[in-house]
Structure formats: C-alpha cells, structure tokens
N, C-alpha and C positions, 0 to 999 in steps of 0.2 A: 685230474683237476679241471682238465676243460671239458666235463661232460657236461650236456645241458641239464639245466635242472627240471625234476620232472615230480610231479605234485608229492608221489608218496615219500619223497626223502625228506619234506617239511613236516608229515606228521606228528612224530615222535617227538619235536619239541616242542608241541602245544600239549600243556598236559589236563589233564581233566578238573586238576586243582581250581586252575588259571581262570579256565572256561568259568567254573561256578564263580569264582570270583567278581569276576568281568559280568556276568548276568545276576550276580546278588546287587552289585550295587548300582545298575540300572535300573533295576525295579527299585530300589532305596530312592533313587531319584525321581521316578516315576510315582512312588506314594508321596512322596514331601511336596510335589508340586503340584499334584491335584489338586487339593481345597483351594491353594492359590486362585489357581486357573479357571475353576468354578466360582469360585467366591466373585472375581474380577467383574463379572457382568454386572452383579449385584449391588457392589460396591462402587459403579461409577461415579467418578470426582470427590472421590474421599483420600483422605490420608492416614495412611496407619503407622503409630510412630511407637517404638519402642524403645526403651533405654536397656541398655548393656552396660553400665556404668554410672560414676558420678559424674563423670562428662562425657558420654558417649551414647548415641543415637541409633539406633536404626532405622529411618523413615523409608515409607512404601508408599508414592505416588501412585493413583489409579485416575483416569478418566480421559482427559481430553488433552492434546499434544502441544495446548498452548495458542491455538487459534479460534476466535471468536466469530461471530456472523460478519464481522467486518474481513476480514479473510478466511470466502468462502473456497469450499474446492477451487473454484477455476484459480483463487491466487496462486496455485502452485500449476497450474499449464500455462501462466505469462499472459494473465488476464489481469487487470484491475478490479477494485469492489464492486466493480458496476458493471464486470462481466465485458470488457474493451478489452482489443490490444494495445500496444503502444503506438501502433501507428494509428490505430482512429483515432484514440487521445492527443496525436499530435496533431491530425487532421481540423478536430474539432477547436482544437487550444488557435489554429493558427487562425480559421474562421471568426474565431470569439474575440478575437485581441482584433481583426480587420474591420468590423461591427462594432466596436465600441472606438475605435481610431474614429468611422465613417459617424456617428453619432457625434462624437465630440464636434468633428471639426464643425457638422451641421448646426448645432445648437450654439457653436461661435461663432461663426456668421450670420446665423439670424439677432444675435445679441448684439453685431455690429463687429466684432474683433477683423481685422485684415486676416490672418494667419496663425495658425496652430501649429507647434514645434514639440515634436515629443522627443523628450532627449534619453531617456532611459528603457531597456526593454520593461516591459510589463509582469509583473505577479499575478502571475493566475491560478487559480483555486477551485478544483472541478467539486463541486455542489450535489451534483445527481447527474443522472447518465445523461444531460444533454444541457446540463446548467451548469456556469459557469463562475465565480467572481476576478475581475481584472479591475488590477491596479494600478496607475501609473502615476511615479513618486513625484517628477520632475517634467510638467507640461508649461511652456510657455506661450500665452497669450497674448499675440502681436497687436495693440489699438492702434489708432491715430496718434496720438504724441504719447503713449508710452507704453510699456510691455508688465505684463502680469506672471510671477511662477505661482504654480498651486498643483496639491495632487488632486488625480482625478480617482473614484471608484464608480465601476461601472459593471452591473448584473446582467447576464445573459442567459435566454432561457430560451432551449429550442433554435439556435439563432440569430433570435430577435432580442434587441438591446430592450430590457423591462427598465430598466433607471439609471440614471448620468446623476453621478452625486461630485459636487467641489468645486464646479464651472462660476467663476466671480463674473459677480456682477460689475456692467461698466460704471464708470465714474457718475458719481450719483445719481444711479437705478437709471440715466435715460444710454439708449444706442446710441452709438455713433453715428454720425451721418454718413451714409452711402453714397457718397460724391466721388469715391476716388476713382 
C-alpha cells in the first residue's frame, strides 16, 4: 500500500477504446467549429438566427463587442473619448471654471455691478479635447440698489473664454455710476 506511484502501473487502466472515443470527439468538435471560425471574419457585424421550434430560436451575433468610435481602444486603458486621463481632465475643468468666473466678473464689473456671487458648483461638459461648456445655475449680481439672480452659460476653448451668455443688463440699459 505504501509503494510509490510508477507510470507503468497506470497504463493498463486506459483502454484503447476510450482513447479512440476521446480522439473522435475532439475531431468532431473541430470539424463542426471550423466552418463557423472561417466564416466569422467574412460575416463581421452580422446576425445569424435559426428557428429551433415555435417559440425557440438560436441567435449568433458576430462583430464588434458594442464599442463604437466614441469608445476607442484608449477608453479601455483609462482614457476618455478625447485621449486624456482623469487627472488631465480635472486640471482642464478647474482652469475652464476659473476662466469663466473671471470673465463673468469682468463683464459684470464693466456693466456696473459691484459684486458677483456664484452660489452653486458649475455644470461642466467637455465638447472637444480642450473645449468646455460651463453652466452656472445660480449667479447673483449685486448692483447699487438691487440684486439679480440668473443663469450663466460660458464656452471655453483652449483655455480662453469664447462666449459668455446670460449676464443681465442693468436697469434701463444704463450702467450704474461708478462713484462708490
């Protein structure tokens, strides 16, 4: 019982008939799979459907794994659709938000408003590699006699503000006097 294993003791256990069945099964699997494997590249992005019964069907879909041009191969490596890492995008978003806030303050000051308060965080959407749309939902403009709250939309391209929309005009279209 305590003898070691020797390979010649295991040989009689495998019979020739069993080995023939395994070889035959392997050959059969390869024979059935070969046409599908050879036809798959030719039928890329196709769908093959076979009815097995009244309410049963077998469907084989060949082609892409659901990725389109928006999700390029870089998407799987931790890059966004524009080929940037999360750290790069975070830095660009911070710069775009600061540029928009500065541009809104500058325009408001030129129109005669004393102060501008940005109450909420902006909603920022990336539109190109270095382009962003920045939306502020609640911006308060403080004038000489009264305050106005409004929404501001800003577009930033390559770090520069291209457009600012939504800054209210002062009362009666005249700027406030700058004698404060």
